[in-house]
VOFIFI-503832 format. One record per residue: x, y, z of N, C-alpha, C in turn. Coordinates in steps of 0.001 Angstrom, whole numbers, padded with zeros to 6 digits, always signed. Layout:
<rs>
XYZXYZXYZ ...
</rs>
This chain:
<rs>
+008992+002107-009967+007599+002333-009596+006898+003067-010721 +005620+002796-010854+004808+003519-011819+004171+004731-011142 +004029+005835-011879+003335+006997-011299+001905+006640-010908 +001450+007194-009801+000073+006982-009343-000588+008347-009233 -001630+008564-010016-002368+009824-009947-003788+009589-009449 -004416+008557-009987-005776+008238-009554-005975+006737-009612 -006662+006221-008615-007013+004807-008575-008535+004729-008536 -009119+004099-009533-010564+003853-009571-010768+002354-009538 -011518+001900-008558-011669+000458-008396-012832+000142-007478 -013269-001101-007548-014142-001636-006520-013287-001933-005286 -013937-002062-004157-013220-002355-002918-013414-003808-002494 -012445-004289-001737-012581-005524-000974-012514-005079+000484 -013452-005534+001294-013528-005084+002682-013106-006212+003621 -012106-005911+004449-011618-006826+005475-011572-006012+006774 -012727-005838+007437-012830-004887+008552-012317-005434+009878 -011074-005865+009895-010464-006440+011094-009423-005454+011617 -009505-005126+012908-008517-004236+013531-007247-005009+013871 -006143-004276+013937-004857-004810+014404-004371-006015+013600 -004509-005934+012284-003990-007006+011424-002479-006834+011347 -001748-007815+011867-000290-007663+011868+000319-008265+010599 +001578-007964+010394+002233-008376+009149+002372-009888+009039 +002360-010600+010163+002423-012059+010096+001096-012646+009621 +000012-011901+009803-001270-012323+009248-001343-011953+007771 -000761-010813+007410-000755-010403+006001+000055-011415+005186 +001261-011722+005646+002062-012775+004995+002834-013523+006083 +002425-014746+006370+003076-015519+007432+004576-015707+007197 +005299-015833+008298+006767-015903+008261+007296-017017+007370 +006557-018103+007227+007058-019219+006420+007219-018855+004944 +006629-017750+004520+006765-017312+003124+007940-016352+002926 +008646-016030+003991+009716-015036+003921+011061-015670+003624 +011093-016534+002650+012332-017228+002295+012952-016637+001038 +012523-015447+000666+013003-014817-000559+013161-013317-000357 +014040-012739-001137+014149-011276-001156+013522-010728-002432 +012909-011615-003195+012220-011221-004423+010754-010941-004126 +010170-010069-004905+008739-009771-004768+007872-010823-005445 +008465-011608-006303+007707-012547-007125+007072-013655-006288 +005832-013956-006585+005145-015091-005991+004604-014899-004591 +004795-013727-004005+004360-013538-002621+002845-013443-002470 +002143-013133-003541+000680-013052-003460+000074-014379-003018 +000737-015481-003324+000229-016806-002932+000167-016958-001413 +000979-016201-000696+000980-016284+000759+000147-015217+001448 -000465-014331+000667-001244-013238+001252-002402-013779+002085 -002428-013435+003365-003462-013880+004310-003635-015403+004269 -002556-016125+004054-002635-017577+003846-003354-018317+004971 -003121-017917+006219-003743-018638+007326-005236-018348+007433 -005698-017297+006813-007125-016968+006800-007795-017466+005522 -007051-017505+004441-007634-017866+003139-007745-019365+002922 -006884-020141+003592-006825-021579+003340-006996-022368+004631 -007566-023561+004497-007668-024440+005653-006372-025244+005796 -006334-026189+006720-005109-026950+006991-004643-027767+005790 -005553-028113+004884-005193-028867+003670-004935-027931+002487 -004796-026649+002751-004547-025617+001722-005712-025478+000741 -006918-025793+001197-008111-025568+000374-008609-024157+000650 -008981-023411-000390-009488-022051-000186-010762-022046+000650 -010870-021025+001474-012096-020807+002233-012922-019790+001440 -013957-020239+000760-014691-019353-000146-015352-018173+000548 -015539-018263+001859-016171-017155+002577-015200-016009+002869 -013893-016250+002705-012917-015199+002981-013053-014084+001942 -012997-012839+002390-013291-011672+001541-012505-011662+000233 -011215-011985+000267-010402-011921-000950-010691-013070-001913 -011364-014120-001431-011646-015272-002278-013037-015237-002906 -013824-014246-002556-015169-014151-003133-015073-013688-004582 -016014-014138-005372-016010-013814-006806-015984-012305-007040 -016759-011564-006258-016843-010108-006466-015544-009386-006113 -014615-010062-005440-013335-009433-005097-012341-009457-006249 -012584-010294-007230-011631-010442-008330-011447-009121-009071 -010205-008723-009229-009873-007498-009951-009926-006235-009120 -010355-006323-007873-010405-005131-007017-008984-004702-006662 -008748-003399-006677-007405-002885-006415-007321-002056-005133 -008445-001960-004406-008479-001187-003160-008965-002091-002037 -008150-002216-000993-008485-003015+000183-008874-002070+001312 -010057-002280+001882-010521-001494+003032-010344-002366+004261 -009614-001864+005244-009267-002663+006418-009663-001960+007703 -009474-002673+008808-009730-002090+010117-008576-001218+010576 -008714-000720+011791-007739+000191+012400-006416-000515+012689 -005322+000225+012603-003973-000240+012942-003508-001375+012034 -003774-001248+010763-003377-002278+009802-001861-002283+009632 -001265-003480+009582+000168-003624+009342+001028-003520+010578 +000444-003736+011758+001249-003685+012978+002138-004933+013039 +002985-005006+014024+003868-006166+014150+005224-005901+013534 +005807-006927+012949+007167-006804+012430+007218-005914+011194 +008421-005522+010816+008593-004537+009753+008743-005143+008364 +008308-006359+008172+008550-007046+006892+007953-006314+005690 +008833-005966+004774+008436-005326+003522+007640-006284+002644 +007804-007573+002891+007089-008601+002131+005570-008417+002213 +005080-007841+003315+003635-007623+003453+003128-006696+002354 +003864-005643+002098+003501-004714+001021+003618-005408-000329 +004694-006143-000530+004908-006836-001805+003793-007849-002079 +003343-008557-001039+002276-009545-001219+000968-008869-001620 +000663-007749-000988-000552-007003-001342-000474-006513-002793 +000671-005982-003174+000836-005522-004548+000782-006681-005534 +001375-007807-005165+001347-008971-006030-000064-009472-006280 -000951-009238-005312-002350-009634-005457-003165-008584-006205 -002504-007509-006618-003180-006499-007436-003641-005257-006705 -003371-005172-005406-003818-003991-004661-002892-002802-004909 -003494-001651-005119-002757-000409-005321-002934+000552-004153 -003964+000320-003330-004222+001180-002170-004859+000360-001065 -004585+000768+000171-005229+000194+001349-005827+001367+002113 -007089+001228+002514-007806+002295+003214-008101+001855+004635 -007799+002728+005597-008034+002436+007004-008192+003747+007760 -008511+003643+009043-008506+004837+009881-007137+005060+010508 -006269+004029+010472-004911+004163+011014-004050+002995+010551 -002785+003294+010275-001807+002273+009886-000666+002255+010892 -000049+001093+011035+001192+001021+011800+002252+001815+011033 +003089+002543+011767+004049+003461+011140+004990+002775+010152 +005560+001636+010531+006538+000981+009650+005854+000447+008400 +004657-000111+008537+003938-000585+007357+003655+000590+006424 +003212+001691+006985+002900+002876+006171+004139+003340+005404 +005281+003388+006088+006529+003807+005431+006910+002828+004320 +006813+001529+004591+007129+000527+003566+006186+000639+002373 +004912+000888+002645+003937+001029+001563+004313+002204+000658 +004577+003338+001268+004901+004529+000481+006177+004344-000328 +007167+003688+000239+008438+003478-000465+008305+002511-001640 +007229+001723-001653+007034+000731-002714+005871+001043-003646 +005222+002185-003448+004159+002590-004361+002774+002066-004033 +002581+001511-002831+001253+001122-002360+000708+002299-001565 -000468+002795-001898-000979+004017-001286-001750+003702-000005 -001244+004137+001163-001983+003971+002414-002875+005194+002629 -004175+004993+002607-005130+006094+002680-005798+006080+004053 -005574+007134+004836-006186+007259+006155-007428+008135+006024 -008595+007550+006318-009850+008279+006199-010481+008488+007572 -011430+009407+007614-012153+009688+008853-013119+008532+009148 -013555+008408+010396-014424+007282+010770-015727+007197+009955 -016321+008323+009589-017580+008291+008836-017361+007723+007430 -016289+008150+006761-015977+007621+005433-015647+006141+005529 -014894+005782+006553-014533+004378+006752-015788+003532+006964 -016708+004006+007785-017946+003264+008039-018740+003078+006752 -018767+004093+005900-019469+003970+004629-018810+002916+003740 -017481+002914+003675-016758+001935+002863-016949+000513+003384 -016899+000356+004701-017084-000965+005299-018508-001461+005065 -019470-000536+005093-020868-000906+004935-021275-001290+003526 -020431-000967+002552-020776-001257+001153-019603-001963+000474 -019353-003240+000795-018272-003963+000130-018486-003967-001383 -017406-003811-002116-017506-003807-003568-017892-002465-004149 -017949-001437-003309-018306-000099-003793-017229+000425-004733 -017642+001224-005678-016693+001901-006571-016138+003115-005849 -014818+003225-005806-014181+004381-005186-013184+004997-006155 -012907+006265-005917-011853+006962-006658-010924+007589-005633 -009649+007270-005739-008627+007844-004861-007763+008739-005738 -007779+010029-005444-007087+011022-006256-005868+011530-005496 -004675+011213-006021-003432+011611-005354-003105+013081-005570 -003599+013667-006641-003340+015083-006876-004181+015932-005937 -005446+015555-005761-006352+016306-004892-006339+015789-003454 -005777+014604-003239-005775+013926-001939-007200+013734-001428 -008017+013114-002280-009405+012859-001927-009780+011410-002218 -010784+010952-001479-011426+009662-001711-012887+009969-002002 -013403+009415-003099-014804+009627-003449-015509+008290-003511 -016615+008189-002783-017477+007013-002813-018900+007532-002924 -019585+007103-003979-020922+007643-004222-020818+009151-004386 -021617+009885-003695-021547+011344-003752-020694+011949-002666 -020102+011111-001827-019307+011619-000692-017841+011719-001087 -017276+012885-000838-015860+013113-001122-015193+013584+000159 -014110+012931+000535-013384+013341+001733-011895+013383+001428 -011198+014171+002206-009761+014315+001983-008997+013363+002896 -007734+013127+002527-006863+012313+003370-005473+012938+003369 -004721+012731+004461-003392+013332+004564-002329+012489+003866 -001331+013162+003331-000167+012494+002762+000988+013478+002770 +002135+013038+003270+003301+013899+003349+003688+014369+001940 +004091+015641+001793+004415+016177+000462+005476+015364-000297 +006532+014920+000387+007571+014156-000307+007029+012816-000798 +006257+012130+000044+005666+010851-000359+004717+011057-001532 +003934+012116-001488+003007+012422-002587+003784+012684-003877 +004864+013456-003782+005704+013746-004954+006241+012446-005559 +006744+011558-004705+007289+010292-005194+006217+009453-005878 +005041+009341-005281+003969+008551-005868+003511+009138-007203 +003314+010440-007245+002845+011093-008471+003843+010937-009612 +005125+010871-009273+006162+010806-010292+006753+009411-010486 +006274+008439-009730+006761+007074-009877+008209+006915-009473 +008608+007598-008405+010003+007577-007961+010109+007008-006553 +011146+006219-006302+011458+005865-004931+012540+006830-004445 +012956+006684-003200+013912+007637-002621+015238+007645-003359 +015701+006472-003780+016962+006399-004512+016848+007114-005858 +015722+006930-006546+015522+007599-007839+015508+009115-007674 +014933+009606-006584+014942+011053-006323+016373+011522-006123 +017146+010767-005344+018542+011123-005104+019335+011138-006410 +019159+010105-007223+019882+010041-008497+019478+011161-009446 +018233+011613-009352+017791+012704-010219+018461+014028-009850 +019060+014085-008671+019734+015292-008190+021254+015187-008262 +021763+014202-008999+023194+013948-009015+023999+015166-009478 +023537+015867-010486+024276+017041-010978+024304+018151-009932 +023178+018356-009238+023135+019374-008189+024062+019009-007037 +024110+017735-006688+024988+017275-005611+026449+017494-006010 +026772+017136-007251+028142+017310-007731+028535+018784-007742 +027608+019669-008142+027896+021107-008158+028124+021616-006741 +027318+021145-005797+027485+021558-004408+028838+021105-003871 +029206+019861-004178+030488+019342-003711+031645+020113-004316 +031525+020426-005592+032601+021191-006248+032745+022552-005603 +031629+023194-005294+031663+024529-004690+032178+024487-003253 +031932+023396-002553+032343+023313-001151+033715+022686-000952 +034298+022162-002044+035593+021534-001943+035569+020105-001442 +034366+019522-001358+034238+018124-000914+034708+017189-002000 +035160+015995-001624+035527+015013-002665+034275+014635-003468 +034426+014304-004735+033275+014007-005562+032470+012820-005041 +031167+012956-005116+030235+011907-004708+029687+011258-005951 +029715+009953-005997+029120+009235-007123+028422+007998-006605 +027224+007800-007053+026486+006593-006686+026683+005521-007737 +026959+005929-008961+027094+004938-010022+028543+004539-010212 
</rs>
């Protein structure tokens, strides 16, 4: 994972509540354990018609959405099954953060473990973001703030998740970074040596 300190981007707004992971990436695309190529299936049933022609009115297919790295969504985003592919598809499409008033717990955990920032904002900030698609926002992981126009609001993030994002580490990398401390503890306690490598 790459360290994430600040994300500055235009937004893409998809203000739909209860978007489940099968809508984010339909099950027919889950034939791989690789992250590669999953962006092609992102919101496939909404983005394409039955002949796989793009629907130009869909938010992610509009010209102004190109290059945007922040997705603003409705409440309870990522509900449904626990597929990690949903996070991978969003990242493959270039998204670095998703903003909502609430996320499904498993989606939120998968996002944090893969370096996609789930930002929970208050209803007033969310309404402002939804009302101005394509707005420039700044998401600051050090300050835990979202800034749009002159409005700055804070968002919650667990300290361990914040540490991992700021340092570009997943849980395994954190564990491996403590290998010497673990070995010293085991030596002092008389436990058999622990080695991951």
